[in-house]
C-alpha positions as CSV (number, residue, x, y, z in Angstrom):
1,X,-8.3,-59.0,37.3
2,X,-7.9,-58.6,33.7
3,X,-9.9,-60.8,31.5
4,X,-8.7,-63.5,29.6
5,X,-9.3,-61.3,26.2
6,X,-7.0,-58.7,27.8
7,X,-4.3,-61.1,29.2
8,X,-3.5,-63.2,26.0
9,X,-4.9,-61.4,22.9
10,X,-1.2,-61.0,21.7
11,X,-0.8,-64.7,21.4
12,X,-2.5,-67.2,19.2
13,X,-2.7,-70.0,21.6
14,X,-3.2,-70.9,25.3
15,X,-1.9,-74.6,26.6
16,X,0.0,-77.3,24.8
17,X,-2.6,-79.0,22.6
18,X,-3.9,-75.6,21.8
19,X,-0.2,-74.9,20.9
20,X,0.4,-77.6,18.9
21,X,-2.5,-77.5,16.6
22,X,-2.2,-73.9,15.7
23,X,1.4,-74.1,14.9
24,X,0.7,-76.6,12.8
25,X,-2.5,-74.9,11.3
26,X,-0.2,-71.6,11.1
27,X,2.6,-73.6,9.1
28,X,0.5,-75.2,6.9
29,X,-1.7,-71.7,5.9
30,X,1.6,-70.4,5.1
31,X,2.9,-73.6,2.8
32,X,-0.2,-73.3,0.7
33,X,0.2,-69.5,0.4
34,X,3.2,-68.5,-1.6
35,X,2.3,-64.5,-1.5
36,X,4.1,-63.1,1.4
37,X,1.8,-60.9,3.5
38,X,2.3,-58.4,6.4
39,X,1.4,-59.1,9.8
40,X,1.0,-55.9,12.3
41,X,-1.8,-53.6,11.8
42,X,-1.1,-50.7,9.8
43,X,2.6,-51.5,9.3
44,X,4.6,-52.1,6.0
45,X,7.3,-55.0,5.0
46,X,10.1,-55.1,6.7
47,X,13.4,-55.3,4.7
48,X,15.3,-58.2,5.0
49,X,18.1,-57.8,7.5
50,X,16.5,-54.6,8.5
51,X,15.7,-56.3,12.1
52,X,18.1,-59.2,12.4
53,X,17.5,-60.0,15.7
54,X,14.0,-60.3,15.5
55,X,12.5,-64.0,16.1
56,X,9.5,-65.8,15.0
57,X,8.6,-69.0,17.8
58,X,6.5,-72.2,17.1
59,X,4.1,-71.5,19.3
60,X,2.8,-68.1,17.9
61,X,4.8,-65.5,19.2
62,X,7.2,-62.9,18.7
63,X,10.9,-62.8,20.3
64,X,14.5,-61.0,20.1
65,X,17.5,-62.2,20.3
66,X,19.1,-61.5,24.0
67,X,22.1,-63.3,23.2
68,X,22.9,-65.1,20.0
69,X,21.5,-68.5,22.4
70,X,18.8,-66.8,24.5
71,X,15.6,-65.3,23.1
72,X,13.7,-62.8,25.3
73,X,9.7,-63.0,25.0
74,X,6.6,-62.9,26.8
75,X,6.1,-64.7,29.7
76,X,2.4,-65.6,28.6
77,X,3.9,-67.5,25.6
78,X,5.3,-70.4,27.6
79,X,3.8,-72.6,30.3
80,X,6.4,-72.6,32.8
81,X,9.6,-72.9,33.6
82,X,12.2,-76.0,33.0
83,X,13.1,-78.1,30.3
84,X,11.6,-77.7,26.9
85,X,12.8,-79.0,23.5
86,X,9.4,-78.3,21.8
87,X,9.8,-74.7,20.7
88,X,11.3,-74.0,17.2
89,X,12.8,-70.5,16.9
90,X,12.7,-69.1,13.3
91,X,15.2,-66.3,12.6
92,X,17.5,-64.5,10.2
93,X,14.5,-63.9,7.5
94,X,11.9,-61.0,7.2
95,X,10.0,-64.1,4.9
96,X,9.1,-67.1,6.8
97,X,9.1,-69.1,4.0
98,X,12.5,-68.2,2.5
99,X,14.9,-71.5,2.2
100,X,17.5,-69.0,4.2
101,X,15.8,-69.2,7.5
102,X,17.8,-70.4,10.6
103,X,15.7,-72.7,12.7
104,X,16.9,-73.7,16.4
105,X,14.9,-76.0,18.9
106,X,14.4,-74.8,22.3
107,X,16.5,-76.6,25.2
108,X,14.8,-75.1,28.8
109,X,12.5,-72.1,29.1
110,X,12.8,-69.6,32.2
111,X,9.4,-67.6,32.9
112,X,9.6,-64.5,35.1
113,X,9.4,-65.7,38.5
114,X,6.4,-65.0,40.0
115,X,4.4,-64.5,37.1
116,X,0.6,-65.1,37.8
117,X,-0.9,-63.3,34.1
118,X,-0.7,-59.8,35.6
119,X,2.6,-57.9,35.2
120,X,6.0,-59.5,35.0
121,X,5.3,-60.7,31.4
122,X,8.6,-61.7,30.1
123,X,10.6,-65.0,29.6
124,X,13.5,-66.7,28.2
125,X,14.3,-69.5,25.8
126,X,17.7,-70.8,25.7
127,X,18.4,-72.3,22.3
128,X,20.4,-75.9,21.3
129,X,22.8,-73.7,19.5
130,X,24.0,-70.2,18.8
131,X,22.4,-68.2,16.1
132,X,24.9,-66.0,14.3
133,X,22.9,-62.6,14.4
134,X,22.9,-59.5,16.0
135,X,21.6,-59.2,19.5
136,X,19.2,-56.5,20.6
137,X,20.3,-54.6,23.8
138,X,18.1,-54.0,25.8
139,X,16.7,-50.5,28.0
140,X,17.9,-50.5,31.9
141,X,17.0,-47.1,32.3
142,X,13.6,-45.2,31.8
143,X,15.7,-42.3,30.0
144,X,13.9,-44.2,26.5
145,X,10.2,-44.7,27.9
146,X,9.2,-41.7,25.7
147,X,9.2,-40.7,21.9
148,X,8.3,-43.1,19.0
149,X,8.6,-46.5,19.2
150,X,9.3,-49.3,16.5
151,X,7.2,-52.5,16.5
152,X,7.5,-55.7,14.4
153,X,6.0,-58.9,13.8
154,X,4.7,-61.7,11.7
155,X,1.1,-61.7,13.7
156,X,-2.5,-60.6,12.5
157,X,-2.6,-58.0,10.3
158,X,-6.0,-57.0,11.2
159,X,-8.0,-57.9,14.5
160,X,-9.1,-61.7,14.4
161,X,-7.2,-62.3,11.2
162,X,-4.6,-65.2,10.2
163,X,-0.8,-65.0,11.0
164,X,1.0,-64.0,8.4
165,X,4.7,-64.8,6.1
166,X,6.4,-61.6,6.0
167,X,7.5,-59.4,8.6
168,X,5.7,-56.0,9.0
169,X,7.0,-53.0,11.1
170,X,5.3,-49.6,12.0
171,X,5.9,-47.1,14.2
172,X,3.4,-45.8,17.3
173,X,3.9,-43.1,19.9
174,X,4.4,-43.3,23.7
175,X,0.9,-42.9,25.9
176,X,1.8,-42.1,29.6
177,X,0.5,-43.7,32.4
178,X,-2.5,-41.6,32.9
179,X,-3.8,-41.8,29.6
180,X,-3.5,-45.7,29.3
181,X,-4.9,-45.7,32.7
182,X,-8.2,-44.2,31.8
183,X,-8.5,-46.4,29.0
184,X,-8.2,-49.8,31.1
185,X,-8.4,-48.9,34.3
186,X,-5.9,-52.1,35.3
187,X,-2.5,-50.8,34.0
188,X,0.5,-51.8,36.4
189,X,2.4,-48.4,35.9
190,X,6.4,-49.2,36.5
191,X,5.7,-52.5,35.0
192,X,4.1,-52.0,32.0
193,X,4.4,-49.0,29.0
194,X,1.9,-48.1,26.4
195,X,2.5,-46.8,23.2
196,X,-0.2,-46.4,20.3
197,X,-2.5,-43.8,18.4
198,X,-4.9,-43.1,21.1
199,X,-7.5,-41.2,19.3
200,X,-7.6,-42.7,16.0
201,X,-6.2,-46.4,16.6
202,X,-5.3,-48.1,13.5
203,X,-1.7,-48.8,14.3
204,X,-1.1,-51.3,16.5
205,X,0.9,-55.3,17.4
206,X,-2.1,-58.0,17.0
207,X,-2.6,-61.7,17.9
208,X,0.6,-63.6,17.2
209,X,2.6,-60.6,18.0
210,X,3.4,-61.5,21.7
211,X,6.7,-61.7,23.0
212,X,8.3,-59.4,20.5
213,X,10.2,-56.4,20.8
214,X,9.0,-52.9,20.8
215,X,12.4,-50.9,20.2
216,X,13.6,-47.2,19.2
217,X,17.1,-45.8,18.9
218,X,19.4,-44.9,22.1
219,X,21.4,-42.2,22.0
220,X,24.1,-43.5,19.8
221,X,21.8,-44.3,17.6
222,X,21.6,-48.2,18.0
223,X,18.4,-50.1,18.5
224,X,17.3,-50.6,22.3
225,X,14.4,-52.7,23.2
226,X,12.3,-50.7,25.4
227,X,9.0,-53.2,25.7
228,X,7.6,-56.6,24.9
229,X,4.5,-57.2,23.4
230,X,1.7,-58.6,25.7
231,X,-2.0,-57.2,25.9
232,X,-4.4,-54.7,24.9
233,X,-8.3,-54.6,23.9
234,X,-8.6,-55.8,20.2
235,X,-5.7,-54.5,17.5
236,X,-5.4,-50.9,17.1
237,X,-8.8,-49.5,18.2
238,X,-9.2,-46.2,19.1
239,X,-9.2,-45.3,22.5
240,X,-7.2,-48.4,23.5
241,X,-3.5,-48.6,23.0
242,X,-1.2,-51.6,23.2
243,X,0.4,-52.7,26.4
244,X,4.2,-53.8,26.5
245,X,6.1,-55.2,29.3
246,X,8.6,-52.1,30.6
247,X,12.1,-53.7,30.0
248,X,14.0,-51.5,31.9
249,X,11.9,-52.6,35.1
250,X,12.9,-55.9,34.7
251,X,16.6,-55.6,33.1
252,X,18.2,-56.8,36.4
253,X,16.2,-59.6,36.5
254,X,16.3,-60.6,32.9
255,X,20.4,-60.4,33.0
256,X,20.5,-62.5,36.1
257,X,18.0,-65.3,34.8
258,X,20.1,-65.1,31.2
259,X,22.9,-65.9,33.3
260,X,21.5,-68.8,35.1
261,X,20.9,-70.4,31.7
262,X,24.6,-70.2,30.5
263,X,23.7,-68.8,27.2
């Protein structure tokens, strides 16, 4: 059984009241600070338009455009399935303070069936209207579960740090299941995939990056999503890589769920 720290450490809120309070705090902090700062530990600022399918969610999570009207995120970022108009998705900008930001409210949420805090860490959020931006293809085979991945997000730029205004990107190498299992002991092979600099740490997703994509280039040179930011111990600690939902395992379920949402 995972500890609370392990399961929820890449999101910044738990429960509706806490989500609302922290979302307001983060918004106020961004408004008071006009200097864009990056999120993600050990990364560099992403360029405007570099990852056009990246989405920031108002509860303090990330996500990606699965379709132009459906956001793919983590199950632990939402509180269940059903009608939900409380989430705001911000897209189209690297700088959340930009006047060009596209903001759309949610209408429904579909949390992975059977999700109980361990594994199956994916969810879909249907938006009130489509966002006219490119979508991110999802892997439906394990062929891309290797090599070097890109991570991006607006989360904390250090363990325990504050949420950030500027999108940051970084690259992390694949960590095999055996090595990741040695680090944690409770990995779910086949449902989770690990990445990071195992010996030295220093680069990782962090609080507020939950639900965002881990991606790489496919055989045709197009971006493809391989993982969803899920959990880990702290941020960028040596010997503790980031743990991500293995997208290829759930690809068929995600596709079916998206079809049921009608987006």
